[in-house]
C-alpha positions in Angstrom: 51.5 141.0 91.8 48.7 138.5 91.3 47.8 138.0 87.6 44.4 139.0 86.5 42.8 136.9 83.8 39.1 136.4 84.5 36.9 136.5 87.6 33.3 135.8 88.2 32.3 137.3 91.5 29.7 139.1 93.6 29.6 142.7 92.7 28.4 145.7 94.7 26.9 148.9 93.4 28.4 152.1 94.8 25.9 154.8 93.9 28.2 157.8 94.3 30.0 159.9 91.8 33.3 161.6 92.5 34.4 159.1 95.1 37.7 160.6 96.1 40.7 158.8 97.5 40.1 160.3 100.9 36.7 158.6 101.0 38.3 155.4 99.9 40.9 155.6 102.7 40.8 158.6 105.0 44.2 160.5 105.3 44.6 159.7 109.0 45.1 156.0 108.2 47.9 156.6 105.7 50.6 156.0 108.4 49.1 152.7 109.3 51.3 149.8 108.4 50.0 147.8 105.5 49.1 144.3 106.8 46.6 141.5 106.6 43.8 143.8 108.1 44.5 146.9 106.0 41.3 146.4 104.1 39.3 147.3 107.3 40.0 151.0 106.5 38.2 150.8 103.1 35.4 153.5 103.0 36.0 153.8 106.8 34.1 157.0 107.5 30.9 155.9 105.6 31.3 152.2 106.4 31.3 152.6 110.2 29.4 154.7 112.8 31.1 157.0 115.2 31.2 154.3 117.8 33.0 151.9 115.5 30.0 149.7 114.8 29.0 148.8 111.2 26.8 151.4 109.4 23.9 149.1 108.4 23.0 151.4 105.5 26.3 151.0 103.8 26.3 148.5 101.0 29.4 146.5 102.0 27.9 145.8 105.4 24.9 144.0 104.0 25.2 140.2 104.2 24.9 139.5 100.5 27.8 141.8 99.7 30.2 140.6 102.3 32.4 138.7 99.8 32.3 141.3 97.1 35.3 141.3 94.6 33.9 143.8 92.1 32.6 147.3 92.6 30.4 149.1 90.1 30.7 152.8 90.8 29.8 156.2 89.6 31.7 158.7 87.4 35.2 159.9 88.4 36.0 157.1 90.9 39.3 157.7 92.7 39.6 161.4 92.1 41.5 163.6 94.5 44.9 163.0 95.9 47.4 160.6 94.4 47.7 158.2 97.4 48.5 154.7 96.3 47.1 153.4 99.5 43.6 154.0 98.0 44.4 151.1 95.8 46.0 149.0 98.5 43.0 149.3 100.7 40.7 148.1 97.9 42.9 145.1 97.0 43.5 144.2 100.6 39.8 144.1 101.2 39.5 141.7 98.3 38.4 143.9 95.4 39.9 142.8 92.1 38.1 145.1 89.7 36.2 148.4 89.7 33.8 149.3 86.9 33.0 152.9 86.4 32.4 155.4 83.5 35.6 157.2 84.4 38.4 157.3 87.0 40.8 159.8 88.4 43.9 159.5 86.2 46.5 158.8 88.9 44.2 156.4 90.7 43.7 154.5 87.4 47.5 154.2 86.9 48.0 153.1 90.5 45.3 150.4 90.1 47.1 149.0 87.1 50.4 148.9 89.0 48.8 146.9 91.8 46.8 144.2 90.0 43.5 146.0 90.3 41.6 146.2 87.0 39.8 149.5 86.4 37.2 149.0 83.7 35.7 152.0 81.9 32.2 151.5 80.4 29.6 154.0 79.2 27.6 155.7 81.9 24.3 154.2 80.7 25.8 150.7 80.9 27.2 151.2 84.3 23.9 152.5 85.6 22.1 149.5 84.2 24.6 147.2 85.9 24.1 148.9 89.3 20.3 148.7 88.8 20.6 145.0 88.2 22.8 144.6 91.3 20.2 146.4 93.5 17.4 144.2 92.1 19.4 141.0 92.6 21.6 141.4 95.7 24.5 139.1 95.6 24.4 138.8 91.8 27.6 137.9 89.9 29.5 139.8 87.3 32.2 138.4 85.1 35.2 140.5 84.2 37.3 138.8 81.5 40.5 140.6 80.7 41.6 138.1 78.0 38.4 138.8 76.0 38.1 142.4 77.3 34.5 141.9 78.3 32.2 142.4 81.2 29.2 140.1 81.5 26.4 141.4 83.6 23.8 139.6 85.8 21.4 139.5 82.8 24.0 137.8 80.6 24.7 141.0 78.5 28.3 141.2 77.3 29.9 144.6 77.2 33.4 145.1 75.6 35.9 147.5 77.2 39.1 149.0 76.0 42.5 148.9 77.8 46.0 149.8 76.6 47.6 146.6 75.2 50.8 147.0 77.4 48.7 147.4 80.6 46.6 144.4 79.6 49.7 142.3 79.1 51.2 143.3 82.4 48.0 142.5 84.3 47.6 139.1 82.6 51.2 138.2 83.6 51.1 139.8 87.0 53.9 142.3 86.3 54.3 145.8 87.6 56.9 148.1 86.0 59.7 146.9 88.2 58.9 143.2 87.5 58.8 144.1 83.8 62.4 145.5 84.0 63.6 142.6 86.1 62.7 140.2 83.2 65.7 141.6 81.5 68.0 141.6 84.5 70.7 139.4 82.9 71.0 141.7 79.9 71.1 144.8 82.2 73.8 143.2 84.4 75.8 142.2 81.3 75.6 145.8 79.9 76.7 147.3 83.3 79.7 144.9 83.5 80.7 145.7 79.9 80.2 149.5 80.4 82.3 149.7 83.6 84.9 147.5 82.0 85.3 149.9 79.1 85.0 153.0 81.2 86.5 152.1 84.6 87.0 155.7 85.7 83.2 156.2 85.8 82.7 153.5 88.4 
């Protein structure tokens, strides 16, 4: 998992509340193999027209948002089903952080496990950020996990909270499995001793 420390990147406003995981990646694409182009399924049904052409009205199809790495969304982002692929499609597209007033609980946890930083900020703050992004297409936002701050296009600094253990894992690029594997030598030594003392359990 790629560590997350600090990024300054183009941010895009997503002016929708209750963006569910089926909107992030429609269910019919869940059987698709995850590969280099998996990000093309992000927001598929609102990003593309029925004939497969780009929907020019969708924010990510506009030229100044083509290299976006941060989304600033509405309330309850990632609600709905528990599909982890909703996080994969975001990260494979290039999104490193989503800022919103709130998130679906399971989606929030899946994001943390895959190196995507979900940032909760007050609704008024998020609305102000989206307004600035509309007024200044292509504007940059800085998300700094080390200092736990978001710096908007106007230079305003907004602190955010995150569980200390999740913060540490993201900074080091560790998911739960990687965290356990840091202690693999001690685990193997315990297993060897355990089976040596109780061979009939092997």
